[in-house]
LORO-457847 format. One record per residue: residue number from 0; residue in three letters; x, y, z of N, C-alpha, C, O, CB in turn. Coordinates in Angstrom, 1 decimal. Glycine has a CB too. Example, Ala and Ser with C-alpha at 12.3 -4.5 7.8 and 13.67 -1.06 7.14 Angstrom:
// LORO-457847
(fipa 0, ALA, (13.2, -5.7, 7.8), (12.3, -4.5, 7.8), (13.2, -3.3, 7.8), (14.2, -3.3, 8.5), (11.3, -4.5, 9.0)) (fipa 1, SER, (12.8, -2.2, 7.1), (13.7, -1.1, 7.1), (12.9, 0.0, 7.9), (13.4, 1.1, 8.0), (14.1, -0.6, 5.7)) 
END
This chain:
// LORO-457847
(fipa 0, MET, (-8.3, 279.9, 182.1), (-9.5, 279.1, 182.0), (-9.3, 278.1, 180.8), (-8.9, 278.5, 179.8), (-10.8, 280.0, 181.9)) (fipa 1, SER, (-9.7, 276.9, 181.1), (-9.5, 275.9, 180.0), (-10.6, 276.1, 178.9), (-11.6, 276.8, 179.2), (-9.6, 274.5, 180.6)) (fipa 2, LEU, (-10.4, 275.6, 177.8), (-11.3, 275.7, 176.7), (-12.7, 275.1, 177.1), (-13.7, 275.6, 176.7), (-10.8, 275.0, 175.5)) (fipa 3, TYR, (-12.6, 274.0, 177.8), (-13.9, 273.3, 178.2), (-14.7, 274.2, 179.2), (-15.9, 274.3, 179.1), (-13.5, 271.9, 178.9)) (fipa 4, LEU, (-14.0, 274.8, 180.2), (-14.7, 275.6, 181.2), (-15.3, 276.9, 180.6), (-16.3, 277.3, 181.0), (-13.8, 275.9, 182.3)) (fipa 5, GLY, (-14.6, 277.4, 179.6), (-15.1, 278.6, 178.9), (-16.4, 278.3, 178.3), (-17.3, 279.2, 178.3), (-14.1, 279.0, 177.8)) (fipa 6, LYS, (-16.6, 277.2, 177.6), (-17.9, 276.8, 177.0), (-19.0, 276.7, 178.1), (-20.1, 277.1, 177.8), (-17.8, 275.5, 176.2)) (fipa 7, ILE, (-18.7, 276.2, 179.2), (-19.7, 276.1, 180.3), (-20.1, 277.4, 180.8), (-21.3, 277.6, 181.0), (-19.1, 275.2, 181.5)) (fipa 8, HIS, (-19.2, 278.4, 180.9), (-19.5, 279.7, 181.4), (-20.4, 280.4, 180.4), (-21.4, 281.0, 180.8), (-18.2, 280.5, 181.6)) (fipa 9, TYR, (-20.1, 280.3, 179.1), (-21.0, 280.9, 178.1), (-22.4, 280.2, 178.1), (-23.4, 280.9, 178.1), (-20.4, 280.7, 176.7)) (fipa 10, TRP, (-22.5, 278.9, 178.3), (-23.8, 278.2, 178.3), (-24.6, 278.7, 179.5), (-25.8, 278.9, 179.4), (-23.5, 276.7, 178.4)) (fipa 11, LEU, (-23.9, 278.8, 180.7), (-24.6, 279.1, 181.9), (-25.1, 280.6, 181.9), (-26.2, 280.9, 182.3), (-23.7, 279.0, 183.1)) (fipa 12, TYR, (-24.3, 281.5, 181.3), (-24.6, 282.9, 181.2), (-25.8, 283.0, 180.3), (-26.8, 283.8, 180.6), (-23.5, 283.7, 180.7)) (fipa 13, ASN, (-25.8, 282.4, 179.2), (-27.0, 282.4, 178.2), (-28.2, 281.8, 178.9), (-29.3, 282.3, 178.6), (-26.6, 281.7, 176.9)) (fipa 14, LYS, (-28.1, 280.8, 179.7), (-29.2, 280.2, 180.4), (-29.8, 281.2, 181.4), (-31.0, 281.3, 181.5), (-28.8, 278.9, 181.1)) (fipa 15, ILE, (-28.9, 281.9, 182.1), (-29.4, 283.0, 183.0), (-30.2, 284.0, 182.3), (-31.3, 284.4, 182.7), (-28.2, 283.6, 183.8)) (fipa 16, LEU, (-29.6, 284.5, 181.2), (-30.3, 285.5, 180.4), (-31.7, 285.0, 179.9), (-32.7, 285.8, 179.8), (-29.5, 286.0, 179.2)) (fipa 17, TRP, (-31.7, 283.8, 179.4), (-33.0, 283.2, 178.9), (-34.0, 283.2, 180.1), (-35.2, 283.5, 179.8), (-32.7, 281.8, 178.4)) (fipa 18, PHE, (-33.6, 282.7, 181.3), (-34.6, 282.7, 182.4), (-35.0, 284.1, 182.8), (-36.2, 284.3, 183.2), (-34.0, 282.0, 183.5)) (fipa 19, GLU, (-34.1, 285.1, 182.7), (-34.5, 286.4, 183.0), (-35.6, 286.9, 182.0), (-36.5, 287.7, 182.3), (-33.3, 287.4, 183.0)) (fipa 20, GLY, (-35.5, 286.5, 180.8), (-36.5, 286.8, 179.7), (-37.8, 286.2, 180.1), (-38.9, 286.8, 179.9), (-36.0, 286.4, 178.4)) (fipa 21, LEU, (-37.8, 285.0, 180.6), (-39.0, 284.3, 181.0), (-39.7, 285.1, 182.2), (-40.9, 285.3, 182.3), (-38.8, 282.9, 181.4)) (fipa 22, GLU, (-38.8, 285.5, 183.1), (-39.3, 286.3, 184.3), (-40.0, 287.6, 183.8), (-41.0, 288.0, 184.3), (-38.1, 286.6, 185.2)) (fipa 23, ASP, (-39.4, 288.3, 182.8), (-40.0, 289.5, 182.3), (-41.3, 289.2, 181.7), (-42.3, 290.0, 181.9), (-39.0, 290.1, 181.2)) (fipa 24, GLU, (-41.5, 288.1, 181.0), (-42.8, 287.7, 180.4), (-43.8, 287.5, 181.5), (-45.0, 287.8, 181.3), (-42.6, 286.5, 179.5)) (fipa 25, ILE, (-43.4, 286.8, 182.5), (-44.3, 286.5, 183.6), (-44.7, 287.8, 184.3), (-45.9, 288.0, 184.6), (-43.6, 285.6, 184.7)) (fipa 26, ILE, (-43.8, 288.7, 184.5), (-44.1, 290.0, 185.1), (-45.1, 290.8, 184.2), (-46.1, 291.4, 184.7), (-42.9, 290.9, 185.4)) (fipa 27, ASN, (-44.9, 290.8, 182.9), (-45.8, 291.5, 182.0), (-47.2, 290.9, 182.0), (-48.2, 291.6, 182.0), (-45.2, 291.5, 180.6)) (fipa 28, LEU, (-47.2, 289.6, 182.0), (-48.5, 288.9, 182.1), (-49.3, 289.2, 183.4), (-50.5, 289.4, 183.4), (-48.3, 287.4, 181.9)) (fipa 29, ALA, (-48.5, 289.2, 184.5), (-49.2, 289.6, 185.8), (-49.7, 291.0, 185.8), (-50.8, 291.2, 186.3), (-48.1, 289.4, 186.9)) (fipa 30, LYS, (-49.0, 291.9, 185.2), (-49.4, 293.3, 185.1), (-50.7, 293.4, 184.2), (-51.6, 294.1, 184.6), (-48.3, 294.2, 184.5)) (fipa 31, GLU, (-50.7, 292.6, 183.1), (-51.9, 292.6, 182.3), (-53.1, 292.1, 183.0), (-54.2, 292.5, 182.8), (-51.7, 291.8, 181.0)) (fipa 32, GLU, (-52.9, 291.1, 183.9), (-54.0, 290.6, 184.7), (-54.4, 291.4, 185.9), (-55.3, 291.1, 186.7), (-53.6, 289.2, 185.2)) (fipa 33, GLY, (-53.7, 292.5, 186.1), (-54.0, 293.5, 187.2), (-53.4, 293.2, 188.5), (-53.8, 293.7, 189.5), (-55.5, 293.5, 187.4)) (fipa 34, ILE, (-52.4, 292.3, 188.5), (-51.6, 292.0, 189.7), (-50.6, 293.1, 190.0), (-49.8, 293.4, 189.1), (-51.0, 290.6, 189.7)) (fipa 35, ASP, (-50.5, 293.6, 191.2), (-49.5, 294.6, 191.6), (-48.2, 293.9, 191.9), (-48.0, 293.4, 192.9), (-50.0, 295.5, 192.8)) (fipa 36, VAL, (-47.3, 293.9, 190.9), (-46.0, 293.2, 191.1), (-44.9, 294.2, 191.4), (-43.7, 293.7, 191.7), (-45.7, 292.5, 189.8)) (fipa 37, ASP, (-45.1, 295.5, 191.3), (-44.0, 296.5, 191.5), (-43.4, 296.4, 192.9), (-42.2, 296.4, 193.1), (-44.5, 297.9, 191.3)) (fipa 38, LYS, (-44.3, 296.3, 193.9), (-43.8, 296.2, 195.3), (-43.0, 294.9, 195.5), (-41.9, 294.9, 196.2), (-44.9, 296.3, 196.3)) (fipa 39, LYS, (-43.5, 293.8, 195.0), (-42.8, 292.5, 195.1), (-41.5, 292.5, 194.4), (-40.5, 292.0, 194.8), (-43.7, 291.4, 194.6)) (fipa 40, PHE, (-41.5, 293.2, 193.2), (-40.3, 293.3, 192.4), (-39.2, 294.1, 193.1), (-38.0, 293.8, 193.1), (-40.6, 293.9, 191.0)) (fipa 41, GLU, (-39.6, 295.2, 193.8), (-38.7, 296.0, 194.6), (-38.0, 295.2, 195.7), (-36.8, 295.3, 196.0), (-39.4, 297.2, 195.2)) (fipa 42, ILE, (-38.8, 294.3, 196.3), (-38.3, 293.5, 197.4), (-37.2, 292.5, 196.8), (-36.2, 292.3, 197.4), (-39.4, 292.7, 198.1)) (fipa 43, LEU, (-37.5, 291.9, 195.7), (-36.6, 291.0, 195.0), (-35.3, 291.7, 194.7), (-34.2, 291.2, 194.9), (-37.2, 290.4, 193.8)) (fipa 44, ILE, (-35.4, 292.9, 194.1), (-34.2, 293.7, 193.8), (-33.4, 294.0, 195.1), (-32.1, 293.9, 195.1), (-34.5, 295.0, 193.1)) (fipa 45, LYS, (-34.1, 294.3, 196.1), (-33.4, 294.6, 197.4), (-32.6, 293.4, 197.9), (-31.5, 293.5, 198.4), (-34.4, 295.2, 198.4)) (fipa 46, ASN, (-33.3, 292.3, 197.8), (-32.7, 291.0, 198.4), (-31.6, 290.4, 197.5), (-30.6, 289.9, 198.0), (-33.7, 290.0, 198.7)) (fipa 47, PHE, (-31.8, 290.5, 196.2), (-31.0, 289.7, 195.2), (-30.2, 290.6, 194.3), (-29.4, 290.1, 193.5), (-31.8, 288.8, 194.5)) (fipa 48, GLY, (-30.5, 291.9, 194.2), (-29.8, 292.8, 193.3), (-30.5, 292.9, 192.0), (-31.4, 292.3, 191.7), (-28.4, 292.3, 193.1)) (fipa 49, GLU, (-29.9, 293.8, 191.2), (-30.5, 294.1, 189.9), (-30.3, 293.0, 188.9), (-29.4, 292.1, 189.1), (-29.9, 295.4, 189.3)) (fipa 50, LYS, (-31.0, 293.0, 187.8), (-30.9, 292.0, 186.8), (-29.6, 292.2, 186.0), (-29.0, 293.4, 186.1), (-32.1, 292.0, 185.8)) (fipa 51, LEU, (-29.1, 291.2, 185.4), (-27.9, 291.4, 184.6), (-28.2, 292.2, 183.3), (-29.3, 292.1, 182.8), (-27.3, 290.0, 184.2)) (fipa 52, PRO, (-27.3, 293.0, 182.9), (-27.5, 293.7, 181.6), (-27.6, 292.7, 180.5), (-26.9, 291.7, 180.5), (-26.5, 294.8, 181.3)) (fipa 53, ASN, (-28.4, 293.0, 179.5), (-28.6, 292.1, 178.4), (-27.5, 292.3, 177.3), (-27.8, 292.9, 176.3), (-30.0, 292.2, 177.8)) (fipa 54, LYS, (-26.3, 291.9, 177.6), (-25.2, 292.1, 176.7), (-24.3, 290.8, 176.6), (-24.4, 290.0, 177.6), (-24.3, 293.3, 177.1)) (fipa 55, PRO, (-23.6, 290.6, 175.6), (-22.8, 289.4, 175.5), (-21.7, 289.3, 176.6), (-21.2, 290.3, 177.1), (-22.1, 289.3, 174.1)) (fipa 56, LEU, (-21.4, 288.0, 176.9), (-20.4, 287.8, 177.9), (-19.1, 288.1, 177.4), (-18.0, 288.0, 178.0), (-20.4, 286.3, 178.4)) 
END
C-alpha cells in the first residue's frame, strides 16, 4: 500500500467510527424520548452486521 493510500484508509476508518458515535447518540436520544429502537436495531444488525469495534486501525 502506498503512503498516500494508507492515509486515506486511516481517514476513512476514523470517519466511520465518528459516524457510529453519532448513531449511538441518536439511539440514546430516541430511547430517552420513549421510542422503541431495540427491534429496529436488531433488524439493522441482521441486514448489515455488527458495529466495528472501537479500536485503532
